[in-house]
C-alpha positions in Angstrom: -16.7 -30.6 -8.0 -14.6 -31.8 -11.0 -11.5 -32.3 -8.8 -10.1 -35.8 -8.3 -12.1 -37.5 -5.5 -8.9 -38.4 -3.8 -8.0 -34.7 -3.6 -11.5 -33.9 -2.3 -10.8 -36.4 0.6 -7.3 -35.0 1.3 -5.4 -38.3 0.6 -3.9 -37.4 -2.9 -2.1 -39.8 -5.1 -1.5 -42.3 -2.2 -5.2 -43.4 -2.2 -4.7 -45.4 -5.4 -2.4 -47.7 -3.4 -5.0 -48.0 -0.6 -8.1 -49.1 -2.4 -10.2 -51.7 -0.5 -12.8 -54.1 -1.8 -15.7 -52.3 -0.1 -18.8 -54.4 -0.3 -20.9 -53.1 2.5 -24.5 -52.5 1.6 -25.3 -48.8 1.3 -28.6 -49.2 3.4 -30.7 -46.1 2.8 -31.2 -45.7 -1.0 -32.0 -42.5 -2.9 -35.8 -42.8 -2.2 -35.2 -42.6 1.5 -32.7 -39.7 1.3 -35.1 -37.8 -1.0 -37.9 -38.4 1.5 -35.9 -37.3 4.5 -34.7 -34.1 2.7 -38.4 -33.3 1.7 -39.6 -33.8 5.3 -36.9 -31.4 6.4 -37.8 -29.0 3.8 -41.5 -29.1 4.6 -40.8 -28.7 8.2 -38.7 -25.6 7.6 -41.2 -24.2 5.3 -43.7 -24.3 8.1 -41.5 -23.3 11.0 -38.4 -21.5 9.8 -38.7 -19.8 6.4 -35.5 -17.9 7.0 -33.3 -20.9 7.4 -35.0 -22.6 4.4 -34.2 -19.6 2.3 -30.6 -19.8 3.3 -30.4 -23.4 2.4 -32.0 -22.7 -1.0 -29.5 -19.9 -1.6 -26.5 -22.2 -1.0 -27.9 -24.9 -3.2 -28.5 -22.3 -5.9 -24.8 -21.8 -6.1 -24.4 -25.5 -7.3 -23.8 -24.6 -10.9 -21.1 -27.2 -11.9 -22.7 -30.4 -10.6 -22.8 -33.4 -13.0 -24.1 -35.9 -10.4 -27.5 -34.5 -9.3 -29.9 -31.7 -9.8 -29.6 -28.9 -7.3 -33.1 -29.2 -5.6 -32.9 -30.2 -2.0 -34.2 -33.8 -2.6 -31.7 -34.3 -5.4 -28.8 -32.9 -3.4 -29.6 -35.3 -0.6 -28.3 -38.1 -2.9 -25.2 -36.2 -4.0 -22.8 -37.7 -1.4 -23.9 -41.2 -2.4 -23.4 -40.4 -6.1 -20.0 -39.0 -5.3 -19.1 -42.1 -3.4 -20.4 -44.4 -6.1 -18.7 -42.6 -9.0 -15.4 -44.4 -8.7 -13.2 -46.7 -6.6 -11.2 -43.6 -5.2 -14.5 -42.0 -4.1 -15.5 -45.2 -2.3 -12.2 -45.3 -0.4 -12.3 -41.5 0.3 -15.8 -41.2 1.8 -17.5 -44.6 2.5 -16.5 -44.5 6.2 -18.2 -41.1 6.6 -21.7 -42.7 6.1 -21.8 -45.2 8.9 -20.8 -46.0 12.5 -20.4 -49.8 12.7 -21.1 -50.6 16.3 -20.7 -54.1 17.8 -23.9 -55.8 18.6 -23.5 -56.3 22.3 -20.7 -53.8 23.2 -21.3 -50.6 21.3 -18.2 -48.3 21.5 -18.6 -45.0 19.6 -14.9 -44.1 20.0 -13.7 -47.4 18.6 -16.2 -47.4 15.8 -15.1 -43.9 14.9 -11.4 -44.7 14.9 -10.9 -42.6 18.1 -12.7 -39.5 16.7 -9.7 -38.4 14.7 -9.7 -34.5 14.3 -9.4 -32.7 11.1 -5.7 -32.1 10.2 -4.9 -28.4 10.8 -6.1 -26.2 8.0 -8.2 -28.9 6.3 -11.7 -28.4 5.3 -14.2 -31.2 6.3 -14.7 -32.3 2.7 -11.0 -33.4 2.5 -10.9 -36.1 5.2 -9.8 -38.0 7.1 -11.3 -41.0 5.3 -11.6 -43.0 8.6 -14.0 -40.6 10.4 -17.5 -41.9 11.0 -20.8 -40.3 10.3 -21.0 -38.9 13.8 -17.7 -37.0 13.2 -18.6 -35.7 9.8 -22.0 -34.3 10.8 -20.3 -32.4 13.6 -17.5 -31.1 11.3 -19.8 -30.1 8.4 -22.2 -28.4 10.8 -19.3 -26.4 12.3 -18.3 -25.3 8.8 -21.8 -24.0 8.0 -21.8 -22.1 11.3 -18.5 -20.4 10.5 -19.0 -17.2 8.4 -15.4 -17.6 7.2 -16.0 -20.9 5.4 -15.5 -20.5 1.5 -18.5 -20.7 -0.7 -17.3 -23.9 -2.3 -16.8 -25.7 1.0 -20.1 -24.3 2.3 -21.9 -26.0 -0.6 -20.0 -29.2 0.0 -20.8 -29.1 3.7 -24.5 -28.7 3.1 -24.5 -31.4 0.4 -22.9 -33.9 2.8 -25.2 -33.0 5.7 -28.2 -33.5 3.6 -27.2 -37.1 3.2 -25.3 -37.9 6.4 -28.1 -36.9 8.8 -30.2 -39.4 7.0 -27.6 -42.0 7.3 -27.2 -41.6 11.1 -30.7 -42.6 11.4 -30.3 -45.7 9.3 -30.1 -48.7 11.6 -28.2 -50.8 9.2 -25.4 -48.3 9.2 -25.2 -48.5 13.0 -24.3 -52.1 13.5 -21.7 -54.6 12.4 -23.0 -58.2 12.4 -20.3 -59.4 9.9 -22.8 -59.7 7.0 -21.8 -56.7 4.9 -24.5 -54.5 6.4 -27.3 -56.9 5.9 -26.3 -57.9 2.4 -25.3 -61.4 3.4 -28.3 -62.2 5.6 -31.4 -63.7 3.9 -34.9 -63.2 5.3 -38.2 -64.8 4.2 -41.4 -63.1 5.3 -44.1 -65.7 5.6 -44.5 -67.4 2.2 -42.7 -64.6 0.2 -39.4 -65.5 -1.6 -36.2 -64.9 0.4 -34.5 -61.5 0.0 -31.4 -59.8 1.2 -32.0 -58.1 4.6 -30.4 -55.0 3.3 -32.5 -54.8 0.1 -35.6 -55.5 2.1 -35.0 -52.4 4.4 -33.4 -50.2 1.6 -35.9 -50.7 -1.2 -39.0 -52.7 -0.4 -39.9 -51.1 3.0 -38.9 -47.5 2.0 -41.0 -47.8 -1.1 -44.0 -49.0 0.8 -43.8 -46.2 3.3 -43.1 -43.4 0.9 -45.0 -44.4 -2.1 -44.5 -43.3 -5.6 -44.6 -39.6 -5.0 -41.7 -38.6 -2.6 -43.1 -35.2 -2.0 -46.5 -36.5 -1.0 -45.1 -39.3 1.0 -42.8 -36.9 2.9 -45.8 -34.6 3.6 -47.9 -37.6 4.8 -45.0 -38.8 7.2 -44.5 -35.4 8.6 -48.3 -34.9 9.1 -48.3 -38.1 11.2 -45.7 -36.9 13.7 -47.0 -35.6 17.0 -45.7 -32.3 18.4 -44.2 -34.0 21.4 -42.2 -36.4 19.2 -40.8 -33.5 17.1 -39.4 -31.8 20.2 -38.0 -35.3 21.5 -36.5 -36.2 18.2 -34.9 -32.9 17.5 -33.1 -33.0 20.8 -29.9 -35.0 21.4 -26.8 -35.0 19.1 -25.4 -37.4 16.4 -23.9 -39.7 19.0 -27.3 -40.4 20.6 -29.0 -40.7 17.3 -26.4 -43.3 16.3 -26.8 -45.3 19.5 -30.6 -45.1 19.1 -30.3 -46.4 15.5 -28.0 -49.3 16.9 -30.7 -50.4 19.3 -33.3 -50.5 16.6 -31.0 -52.6 14.5 -30.5 -55.0 17.3 -34.1 -55.4 18.5 -36.1 -54.9 15.2 -34.0 -55.5 12.1 -32.0 -58.5 13.6 -34.7 -59.2 16.2 -35.4 -62.5 14.6 -37.2 -65.2 16.8 -34.8 -67.8 18.3 -36.3 -70.5 16.0 -36.2 -68.4 12.9 -33.0 -70.0 11.4 -33.9 -72.3 8.7 -30.7 -73.4 7.2 -28.7 -71.9 4.4 -29.5 -70.0 1.3 -27.5 -68.8 -1.7 -28.5 -65.6 -3.5 -28.5 -65.8 -7.2 -25.7 -64.0 -8.7 -26.2 -60.6 -10.6 -25.3 -60.7 -14.4 -21.8 -59.6 -14.8 -20.9 -59.7 -11.1 -19.8 -62.5 -8.9 -22.0 -63.2 -5.8 -19.8 -62.5 -2.9 -21.8 -63.9 0.0 -21.8 -67.6 -0.6 -24.3 -69.6 1.5 -25.9 -67.4 4.2 -28.2 -67.9 7.1 -32.0 -67.8 6.1 -34.3 -66.5 8.7 -38.0 -67.4 8.2 -40.2 -64.9 10.1 -44.1 -64.3 10.4 -45.9 -61.4 9.0 -45.7 -59.5 12.1 -41.9 -58.9 11.5 -43.1 -56.9 8.5 -45.6 -54.9 10.5 -42.8 -53.9 13.0 -40.3 -53.2 10.2 -42.7 -50.9 8.4 -43.4 -48.9 11.6 -39.6 -48.7 12.3 -38.8 -47.4 8.7 -41.6 -44.9 8.8 -40.4 -43.6 12.2 -36.7 -43.5 11.2 -37.4 -41.5 8.1 -39.5 -39.1 10.1 -36.7 -38.7 12.7 -34.2 -38.2 9.9 -36.3 -35.4 8.5 -37.0 -33.7 11.8 -33.3 -33.9 12.8 -32.1 -32.7 9.5 -34.3 -29.8 9.8 -32.9 -29.0 13.2 -29.3 -29.4 12.0 -30.0 -26.9 9.3 -31.7 -24.5 11.7 -28.7 -24.6 13.9 -26.3 -24.2 10.9 -28.1 -21.2 9.4 -29.0 -19.2 12.3 
């Protein structure tokens, strides 16, 4: 994994001339990805020990990783660490984490740049950079199912899947409201100070749902899922999961009351960085918004874990 990240993405030296000022919020943070991976791991431990053993065996081959540890929870953050490592990594892989659907006319083909196939002979870890999360999940899953996939590519495919299946269940990655993934929308819950919508969902709510101990939080979330929901959530495919996340973004994350707009708000700048949002719309909402939001985050983390477990079972039959 010490290769140039442009080479990993299959765009070579040309990527240096194509860098874009990507400022989209990353949405799910490391705490969410660890929890989703631990939910999947716990589910496999209880229901498919053979698949879990195969997953662990592939992760054990990760001997040259300077980004994360090689346990399943840490590896679920590897794709984000790779993307955040440098500007070339952001160009090469940022598009793989999201499917930015229009609020009122979601078109998966358009959001996924026409579902461009892998170039002939290319492993999935090398591109194309304009594939979306739906495309990449299917590509990496196919690689894991193929016994001829090289050991190095098998590890990369698993590392990406551990992260991307979580991302497809993140509502903020499934909608484009022109606000940098919620980064440039302000929300004020009751009398609390205004916060970025993305930070509220990425950090505050996830922290409240998972708690300080990710393993205990994951076990608690999994234990709360009914058997019927497990079967329902494991069904479908990445496209249907993305559309479901999009609907949650529309109806809950951005489901502000019509009279919630309360003028403009300017976020304070971070030391050493220029604040890029300027004056943004401030939405003031009642405490019931937080109640619905907490329930939605808990359910999406559970869905992510169940669906990740199913993808891993299908990949390691």
